[in-house]
C-alpha positions in Angstrom: 127.6 132.4 110.7 126.2 132.2 114.2 125.5 136.0 114.0 122.8 135.2 111.5 120.9 133.3 114.2 121.2 135.9 117.0 124.4 134.5 118.4 123.1 131.0 118.5 124.8 128.0 116.8 123.8 127.3 113.2 124.1 123.5 113.6 120.6 122.9 115.3 119.0 124.9 112.5 120.8 122.9 109.9 119.6 119.6 111.5 116.1 120.8 111.8 116.3 121.6 108.1 117.6 118.1 107.3 114.9 116.5 109.5 112.2 118.7 107.8 113.5 117.8 104.3 113.4 114.1 105.3 109.8 114.3 106.6 108.7 116.2 103.4 110.3 113.6 101.1 108.7 110.8 103.2 105.3 112.3 102.9 105.6 112.7 99.2 107.3 109.4 98.3 105.8 107.0 100.9 102.6 109.1 100.7 101.8 108.0 97.2 102.4 104.3 97.9 100.4 104.5 101.1 97.7 106.1 98.9 97.9 103.3 96.4 97.5 100.8 99.3 94.4 102.7 100.5 92.9 102.8 97.0 93.6 99.1 96.5 90.7 98.5 98.9 88.3 100.2 96.5 88.7 97.7 93.7 88.9 94.0 93.1 90.0 94.1 89.5 93.3 96.1 89.4 95.1 95.2 92.6 98.0 93.4 91.0 98.7 96.3 88.5 98.3 98.8 91.4 100.8 97.0 93.6 103.2 96.5 90.6 103.3 100.3 90.2 104.8 100.7 93.7 106.7 97.5 93.9 110.2 98.7 93.0 109.9 101.9 95.2 108.0 101.4 98.4 110.8 99.9 100.5 113.2 102.7 99.6 110.6 105.3 100.2 110.4 104.3 103.9 114.1 105.2 104.2 113.2 108.8 104.7 111.0 108.0 107.7 113.9 106.1 109.3 116.2 109.0 108.6 113.8 111.6 110.0 113.3 109.7 113.3 117.0 109.0 113.5 117.8 112.7 113.1 115.3 113.5 115.9 116.8 111.0 118.2 120.5 111.9 117.8 120.2 115.7 117.1 117.4 116.6 119.4 117.5 114.2 122.3 115.6 116.5 124.7 112.7 116.9 122.2 112.4 113.3 121.2 111.5 112.2 124.8 108.7 114.8 124.8 107.4 114.1 121.3 107.6 110.3 121.3 106.4 110.1 124.8 103.3 112.2 124.0 102.7 110.2 120.8 103.6 106.7 122.1 100.3 105.0 121.2 99.8 106.5 117.7 103.4 105.7 117.0 102.8 102.1 118.0 99.7 102.0 115.8 101.7 103.4 112.9 104.4 100.7 113.3 101.8 98.0 113.5 100.3 99.4 110.2 103.8 99.5 108.5 104.6 95.9 109.6 101.2 94.6 108.5 101.6 96.3 105.2 105.1 95.0 104.6 104.2 91.4 105.5 101.0 91.5 103.4 103.0 92.9 100.4 105.2 89.8 100.4 102.8 87.1 101.5 100.1 88.0 98.9 102.5 86.8 96.2 103.2 83.4 97.9 99.9 82.1 99.2 97.1 80.1 97.5 94.7 82.3 95.5 91.9 81.5 98.0 94.0 83.1 100.8 95.3 86.0 98.7 92.2 88.1 99.4 93.0 88.2 103.1 96.5 89.5 102.5 95.1 92.1 100.1 92.8 93.3 102.9 95.7 93.3 105.3 97.7 95.5 102.8 94.8 97.9 102.5 94.3 97.9 106.3 97.9 98.4 107.1 98.1 101.3 104.6 95.0 103.0 106.0 96.1 102.5 109.6 99.5 104.0 108.9 98.0 107.1 107.2 95.4 107.7 109.9 97.9 107.4 112.7 100.3 109.8 111.0 97.5 112.3 110.6 96.4 111.9 114.2 99.9 112.6 115.3 100.1 115.7 113.2 96.8 117.0 114.6 98.1 116.5 118.2 101.4 118.1 117.4 99.7 121.2 116.1 97.7 121.5 119.3 100.7 121.0 121.5 99.9 117.4 122.5 97.0 118.5 124.8 94.3 115.9 124.8 90.8 117.2 125.2 87.6 116.0 123.5 87.8 118.9 121.0 91.5 118.4 120.3 91.1 114.6 119.8 88.2 115.3 117.4 90.4 117.8 115.5 93.2 115.3 115.4 90.7 112.8 113.9 89.7 115.2 111.2 93.4 115.8 110.3 93.9 112.0 110.2 91.1 111.6 107.7 92.4 114.6 105.7 95.9 113.2 105.6 94.6 109.8 104.5 92.7 111.6 101.7 95.8 113.5 100.7 97.7 110.2 100.5 94.9 108.8 98.4 95.0 111.8 96.1 98.7 111.6 95.5 98.4 107.8 95.1 95.7 108.4 92.5 98.0 110.9 90.8 100.7 108.3 90.7 98.4 105.7 89.2 97.2 108.2 86.5 100.9 108.7 85.7 101.9 105.1 85.7 98.9 103.3 84.3 96.7 103.1 81.2 93.2 102.0 80.3 90.6 101.1 82.8 92.8 101.5 85.8 93.8 105.0 84.7 90.1 105.9 84.4 89.4 104.6 87.9 92.3 106.6 89.3 91.0 109.8 87.8 87.6 109.2 89.5 89.4 108.5 92.8 91.5 111.7 92.4 88.4 113.8 91.8 86.9 112.8 95.1 90.1 112.7 97.2 91.2 116.1 96.0 88.3 117.9 97.8 88.6 115.7 100.9 92.2 116.7 101.1 91.3 120.4 100.6 88.9 120.2 103.6 91.7 118.7 105.8 94.1 121.3 104.6 91.6 124.1 105.3 91.0 122.8 108.9 94.7 122.8 109.6 95.2 126.3 108.1 92.3 127.7 110.2 93.3 126.0 113.4 97.0 126.6 113.5 97.1 130.4 114.1 94.3 130.0 116.6 96.2 127.7 119.0 99.1 130.2 119.5 99.2 133.9 119.8 102.8 133.8 118.5 101.7 131.9 115.4 98.8 134.3 114.9 101.2 137.2 114.9 103.5 135.5 112.4 100.5 135.0 110.1 98.7 138.2 110.3 101.0 141.0 111.6 102.8 143.1 109.0 105.2 142.5 107.2 104.8 138.8 107.9 101.3 138.8 106.3 102.9 139.8 102.9 105.4 136.9 103.2 102.7 134.3 104.0 99.7 135.5 102.0 100.9 134.0 98.7 100.9 130.5 100.1 97.2 129.9 100.6 96.4 131.9 97.4 98.8 129.7 95.4 97.5 126.5 97.1 93.9 127.4 96.4 94.7 128.2 92.7 96.5 124.8 92.4 93.5 122.9 93.8 91.2 124.6 91.4 93.6 124.0 88.5 93.8 120.3 89.5 90.0 120.1 89.6 89.9 121.4 86.0 92.7 119.1 84.8 90.9 116.1 86.2 87.9 117.0 84.1 89.8 116.4 80.9 91.5 113.2 82.0 92.0 110.5 80.9 92.5 111.2 77.2 93.8 109.1 74.3 97.1 111.1 74.0 97.9 110.7 77.7 98.6 114.4 77.8 98.6 115.9 81.3 98.8 112.5 83.0 101.7 114.0 84.9 99.8 117.0 86.2 97.8 115.4 89.1 100.9 113.9 90.7 103.0 117.0 90.2 100.2 119.2 91.5 99.9 117.0 94.6 103.6 117.4 95.3 103.3 121.2 94.9 100.3 121.3 97.3 102.1 119.2 99.9 105.2 121.3 99.6 103.3 124.5 100.2 101.4 123.0 103.2 104.6 121.8 104.7 106.2 125.2 104.2 103.3 126.9 106.0 103.6 124.5 109.0 107.4 124.9 109.1 107.0 128.7 109.0 104.4 128.7 111.7 106.3 126.6 114.3 109.9 127.6 113.7 112.0 128.0 115.9 110.1 125.5 118.1 110.7 121.7 117.8 108.1 121.1 120.6 105.3 123.6 120.0 105.6 126.5 122.4 107.8 124.5 124.7 111.3 123.9 123.3 113.2 125.7 120.6 115.7 124.0 118.3 118.6 125.3 120.4 117.1 124.1 123.7 116.4 120.7 122.3 119.7 120.1 120.4 122.6 118.0 121.4 126.1 119.6 122.0 127.6 121.3 119.0 130.6 118.9 119.0 128.3 115.9 118.6 126.2 117.8 116.0 129.3 118.6 113.9 130.3 114.9 113.7 126.8 113.9 112.7 126.6 116.8 110.2 129.7 115.5 108.4 128.2 112.0 108.3 124.9 113.4 107.0 126.6 115.3 104.2 128.0 111.9 103.1 124.9 109.7 103.6 122.2 112.0 102.2 123.7 112.4 98.7 124.1 108.6 98.5 120.4 108.1 99.5 119.4 110.7 96.9 121.5 109.0 94.2 120.2 105.5 94.7 116.6 106.8 94.9 117.0 108.7 91.7 118.6 105.6 90.1 115.6 103.4 91.1 113.1 105.9 89.7 115.1 106.2 86.4 115.3 102.4 85.9 111.6 101.8 86.6 110.3 104.8 84.7 107.4 104.5 82.2 104.1 102.8 82.4 103.6 99.9 84.8 103.5 96.4 83.4 101.7 93.3 84.6 102.8 91.9 88.0 105.0 88.9 87.7 106.9 86.9 90.3 109.7 85.1 88.4 
């Protein structure tokens, strides 16, 4: 099997695949509940129903972030020092947002009604802070962690774009899980956040090949151009299709209520694939390949066996939770 990777070990590639899959699942699953948290700051009437829609899932969704960071630490110890060292402050801000969000989620159900509004604001603030910090980290990662005024401005644009993408997939989740007035509001939010997300995606797509001659070659040299060209074309077609679907929603038969959420997943998957294609085989952009950053093969093999046991279990209990709590969201109750 090593011959398939130019004589290099296949284990680092397997682990970067597992880490990538964990990040993708996190962005999709925790992305929609972060999006719901962001959107909760735009209304005063539907907060309980919105939070009820993510209540059974949000804690489990964060498992994928823990798994991705854990894989980075144990499988790529040389890269984690560079990546987490360069992103120390935004990582701290993200953790602050996650803590604030988790505390607010529980305390809003236990305080007096007069104090509940403050915990609702904390839940919104924690969700927005988490989304913006993750987008900022993505922007810096694309630019190789170099901090100049232009690079920081670009990272800020990516931060806003990712927050908008989370808001869009969150709105798609609410369209799927809600009815009536909340569903109507969610459609309106989706119409706005779709195009904000598209602007952020376009910024990343334009910038990525410009920051690296190697990536530029992978995008535009033949035959790689033929391999990559369908991705932006399909993504653009999906965004236009979602725009037209949102024009006919909501409707009394609830048809197509699944489409915005499913379309958001497809767009995120395509964007993630484009980034993974661009940066592979580097873990640290233009500095460290997956083989240079990886731990010893003996250690990786032990961890790979453990991952083959743990990952299916996480997938099973996640699927079980979504099956149990399928259907439209009911009123929020604490008893």
